[in-house]
C-alpha positions in Angstrom: 273.2 123.3 -51.3 271.5 124.0 -48.0 273.2 121.8 -45.3 272.0 121.7 -41.7 274.4 120.8 -38.9 271.7 118.7 -37.2 271.5 116.4 -40.3 274.9 115.1 -39.5 274.5 114.0 -35.9 276.8 110.9 -35.9 280.6 110.9 -36.6 281.5 109.5 -39.9 281.1 110.2 -43.6 277.9 111.3 -45.5 277.7 111.2 -49.3 275.2 113.6 -50.9 274.5 112.8 -54.6 273.4 115.0 -57.4 269.7 114.0 -56.8 270.1 115.2 -53.2 269.9 111.6 -51.8 272.2 110.9 -48.9 274.2 107.8 -47.9 275.3 107.9 -44.2 278.5 106.0 -43.9 278.9 106.6 -40.2 280.7 104.0 -38.1 277.4 103.2 -36.4 275.5 102.6 -39.6 278.4 100.7 -41.2 278.7 98.4 -38.2 274.9 97.8 -37.9 274.5 97.2 -41.7 277.6 95.0 -41.9 276.5 92.8 -39.0 273.1 92.3 -40.5 274.5 91.6 -43.9 277.3 89.3 -42.7 274.9 87.1 -40.7 272.6 86.5 -43.8 274.2 83.6 -45.7 272.0 84.4 -48.7 273.7 87.8 -49.2 277.2 86.3 -49.8 276.9 83.1 -51.9 279.1 80.1 -50.9 281.2 80.3 -54.1 282.1 83.9 -53.2 282.9 83.0 -49.6 285.2 80.2 -50.8 286.9 82.2 -53.6 290.7 82.6 -53.2 290.4 86.4 -53.3 288.1 86.4 -50.2 290.5 84.5 -48.0 292.7 86.1 -45.4 296.2 87.5 -46.0 299.1 85.3 -45.2 300.1 87.5 -42.2 296.6 87.7 -40.7 296.4 86.4 -37.1 293.2 84.5 -38.1 294.8 83.0 -41.3 293.8 79.4 -40.4 290.2 80.1 -39.8 287.6 79.4 -42.4 285.7 82.7 -42.3 286.4 85.3 -45.0 288.5 88.4 -44.5 287.0 90.9 -42.0 288.3 93.9 -44.0 285.6 93.4 -46.7 282.8 93.8 -44.2 282.3 97.6 -44.3 282.2 97.6 -48.2 279.9 94.8 -49.2 276.6 96.1 -47.6 276.8 99.4 -49.6 277.7 98.0 -53.0 274.2 98.2 -54.2 274.3 102.0 -54.0 278.0 102.8 -54.4 278.4 100.5 -57.5 276.0 102.7 -59.4 278.8 105.3 -59.7 282.3 105.3 -61.2 285.5 106.7 -59.7 285.3 110.2 -61.1 281.5 110.8 -60.5 281.1 114.0 -58.5 279.7 113.8 -55.0 279.5 116.1 -51.9 281.2 114.5 -49.0 280.6 115.7 -45.4 282.9 114.3 -42.7 282.2 114.7 -39.0 285.1 113.8 -36.6 284.6 111.9 -33.4 283.7 114.1 -30.4 284.0 117.3 -32.4 281.3 119.7 -33.5 283.0 120.4 -36.8 281.9 119.4 -40.3 284.4 119.0 -43.2 282.7 119.5 -46.5 284.2 118.7 -49.9 283.0 118.6 -53.4 285.0 115.7 -54.6 285.0 112.4 -56.6 283.6 109.1 -55.4 287.0 107.5 -55.3 288.4 110.3 -53.1 285.4 110.3 -50.8 285.5 106.6 -50.3 289.0 106.8 -48.8 287.1 107.0 -45.5 285.6 103.6 -45.9 288.9 102.1 -47.2 290.8 103.5 -44.3 288.1 102.2 -41.9 288.3 98.8 -43.6 292.1 98.6 -43.4 292.5 100.1 -39.9 289.4 99.0 -38.0 288.2 95.7 -39.5 291.4 94.2 -40.9 292.9 92.1 -38.1 296.5 93.1 -39.0 295.8 96.7 -40.0 294.1 97.6 -36.8 297.5 97.4 -35.0 298.5 100.5 -37.0 295.5 102.7 -36.0 297.7 105.1 -33.9 299.6 106.2 -37.0 296.4 107.5 -38.5 295.2 109.5 -35.4 293.8 112.9 -36.2 293.7 112.3 -40.0 290.9 113.8 -42.0 290.2 111.3 -44.9 288.9 114.1 -47.2 292.4 115.7 -47.4 294.9 114.9 -50.2 297.1 111.9 -50.2 300.2 114.1 -49.6 298.6 115.7 -46.6 297.6 112.3 -45.1 301.1 110.9 -45.7 302.7 114.0 -44.0 300.5 113.6 -40.9 301.3 109.9 -40.9 305.0 110.7 -40.8 304.5 113.2 -38.0 302.6 110.6 -36.0 305.3 108.0 -36.6 308.0 110.4 -35.6 306.2 111.2 -32.3 305.2 107.6 -31.4 308.8 106.4 -32.0 310.4 109.3 -30.3 312.3 110.5 -33.4 314.3 107.3 -33.7 315.1 107.4 -37.4 316.3 103.7 -37.7 313.1 102.5 -35.9 310.9 104.8 -38.0 312.4 103.5 -41.2 312.0 99.9 -40.1 308.3 100.4 -39.2 307.6 102.3 -42.4 309.1 99.4 -44.5 306.9 96.8 -42.7 303.8 99.0 -42.6 304.1 99.9 -46.3 304.5 96.2 -47.4 301.6 95.0 -45.3 299.3 97.8 -46.4 300.3 97.1 -50.1 299.4 93.4 -49.8 296.1 94.2 -47.9 295.0 96.9 -50.3 295.9 94.7 -53.3 293.8 91.8 -51.9 290.9 94.2 -51.1 290.9 95.4 -54.8 290.9 91.8 -55.9 287.9 91.0 -53.7 286.0 94.0 -54.7 286.6 93.5 -58.4 285.1 90.0 -58.0 281.7 91.5 -57.1 281.7 95.1 -58.4 280.7 96.4 -61.8 282.3 99.9 -61.4 285.6 101.0 -60.0 284.8 103.6 -57.2 285.5 101.3 -54.3 288.5 99.5 -55.8 290.2 102.8 -56.7 289.6 104.1 -53.2 291.8 101.3 -51.9 294.4 101.9 -54.6 294.5 105.6 -53.5 294.9 104.5 -49.8 297.7 102.1 -50.8 299.5 104.9 -52.7 299.5 107.0 -49.5 301.6 104.4 -47.7 304.0 104.3 -50.7 304.5 108.1 -50.4 306.1 107.4 -47.0 309.0 105.5 -48.6 309.8 108.4 -51.0 312.1 110.4 -48.7 309.5 111.4 -46.0 311.6 114.2 -44.7 311.6 115.9 -48.1 307.9 115.2 -48.6 307.1 116.8 -45.2 309.3 119.8 -46.0 307.4 120.2 -49.3 304.0 120.0 -47.5 305.0 122.8 -45.0 306.3 124.9 -47.9 303.1 124.5 -49.8 301.0 125.4 -46.8 303.1 128.5 -46.1 302.9 129.7 -49.7 299.1 129.0 -49.9 297.9 130.3 -46.6 300.6 132.0 -44.5 302.0 134.3 -47.1 298.8 135.0 -49.0 297.4 138.5 -49.1 294.9 139.1 -46.3 291.3 139.2 -47.4 289.6 142.6 -47.1 287.6 143.2 -44.0 283.8 143.5 -44.7 282.4 147.0 -44.2 
């Protein structure tokens, strides 16, 4: 595949399908598309807007308002394209970080690639989830769940100055709220999706938060050991002549 750096000008995720068509899931494109879609009442029928699954979580700051959950906004406008694929369909994902001239490229599955959108949904659009954005600073959404959980724990440790009791308290609350939010997102998406790519991306994101409760110190030690065995102690590659 011939990829040109200039084709990925904006930060965010780009999905390249087997027919070489490209879906730019950049923050800018998501916001513009979501706003246009959200303001068109014909796009979301009244019966969907009023469905129990589309209402806000019980801990949402806007629980008593009539509008539907904000976290669904970045997913609905792209369902027409994404819903053509199932979880394990192959896709090339290109991720460009904010303010960095670096591209992360991965040949992966739809459910893994869409973790970017599910994280954006839960940490940028969700009224409660956005209070946790600092914990996800510096995380590449194309990496494995174990790597994301390890970086989450490092961020938590730094932000709470290594206070074990406080870290465990935050993890417990964070895990429970992300579990409920992710579960509700899956219920909303299942109401309008034919295939499972989007719903499984939220399941994977929720699993990441559960990893934090499984002895994070041990998980982090295993992550460092895996990196050391894979990269640090590997035989050096021969120098080209």
